[in-house]
N, C-alpha and C positions, 0 to 999 in steps of 0.2 A: 865576189863569192854570199851566195845569201848566208846570213843568220842562222843555225839550227834551233829547233823554238826547245825552250828547256824543258816542257813537258810533251811526252806523249800518251796518246789515248790507247787500250788496251791492244786492237788491233794494230796498233805503228810498232810498239813494244815483241808484239809476238812475232811480226814479220822482220825486224828487226835482229828481235835474239834468238827467232829458232822453234822458242817454245811458243805450242799450242794456247788460244785464248783462255779455253774451259783449264790446263794448269796455273797460265799468270793465276787466275781466280782462284781455284786453290790454293794458290802461293801466298793470296792478299789475305788470304781469309786465316791462313796459320801463324800467318804474321811475318812472313818471310821476308816477304816488300808491304811495300809503305805506298798506301797511294791516297789522291786527294779529290774530291767529287767536284765535279762540275756545277755548273746553274742545275742542267738539266738529268742532275745525280748519275754522271758516270764519271770512271773512275780516268784518272787521270795520273801519270806517272811518272817521276823526275826521269831524267835523260840519263843521272845519275844509278838508277834500278837497273839499268841493261849490265853492269858490275855483278851488281850484288846477285841477277839470272843466269849473269856467266858461272859465280862464284857457285849461285846452286848446282846450274850441271853438271862444274867438274866435282862439288863434291858426291853428287850422287853417282859418279859414275869411278869413286874411289869406292864408294860403298858404303855412305855414309844417308844413314837415315831420316828423316825431314826432320825430326826432332831431332835429331846430333848436330844437324845443320841449323837448326832454327838456337838450341843454344849458343853454337862457337857465333852464332852472329849476335846473340845477345850481348855480349860481351865488348864488341864497340862500343866504344864512346857512342852516347844518342843514336846507338841504330843508325850507323852512318856508312856507310859504304866503303867495303875493305881498300886499303891503299897496298902497294907493291909488302909493307912494313906488317902493315896487317898480317896476310898469308904469309906470308910467311914463318910466323908465331903463329898461328893456329895449325898450319900445314904439317907442322915439329912432332906435335902432338896427333898424327894421323902419321908418321911415317914407321913407327913400330906395327900399324895395322898394315898400311901399304905392305912391308915386309913379309910382314905374316901369307898375305893376300897372294901374294908372287911366288912364298916357296909352294904355298899350294896347288897353284895354276902348276908349276912347275910337277911336281910330283904327280898328278894329274896326268899333264903331256905325257910323263915317261912312263907315265902306267896305265894309262890310258886304253891300249891293244890287250893286257897283262889283268890277270885279278888284282882288283883294285881294296881287297881284304873285308869284303862285306861281310865274309862268312855263306854264300848264298851254295858254296861247294859247285856249283852250274861249270864252271870248266877245269880239263883238266890238271891244270896248275896249281887250281882249288887245295891240291890233295899237295903238291909239294911246300905251298906256300902258307895251309893254310889249315894241315891234317887235322880232322875232327873235328873242324871250325871251334880250336881256340881259343882263336880271337873273341870268339861267344864274350868270356871272361869280363875281356879288357870293356865293354862295353858295348852298344845299341852302335850299329853306322859302317863306312867301309873305315877301319880301324888304322889302315895303313897308312890314308891318306888323314884322319885328322891325329890335331894333335891335343888330347881335352887333356 
């Protein structure tokens, strides 16, 4: 069995991670990833950056912004790749956010076919759920779905 190379080109990292090279360059520019330069000024990524890319992708799916992801990764000692323990610690902070998103998605799923409380009065049910656009006093947007 051949030994895996310690570094990857951007094309190799893109192929292995499933993330476009342009996105990887952007992540590198933002400091989410770390690369070195070859003698020909080409990016070289440590193989461990694959784990960071996976971390970024999962965090984005959770709904975190790239700024929030960068802040989370900055909490790691010496900008190292997250370990299982790191992931557990960082993800605990996101648990309430995930719970809120799950509740919102459930409310959306359950009310999607009926009025979502936007105050549009375009459905007959709006007259029952939001007569005379009473929800307008609670603020803009879909008041039955968001809990501001």
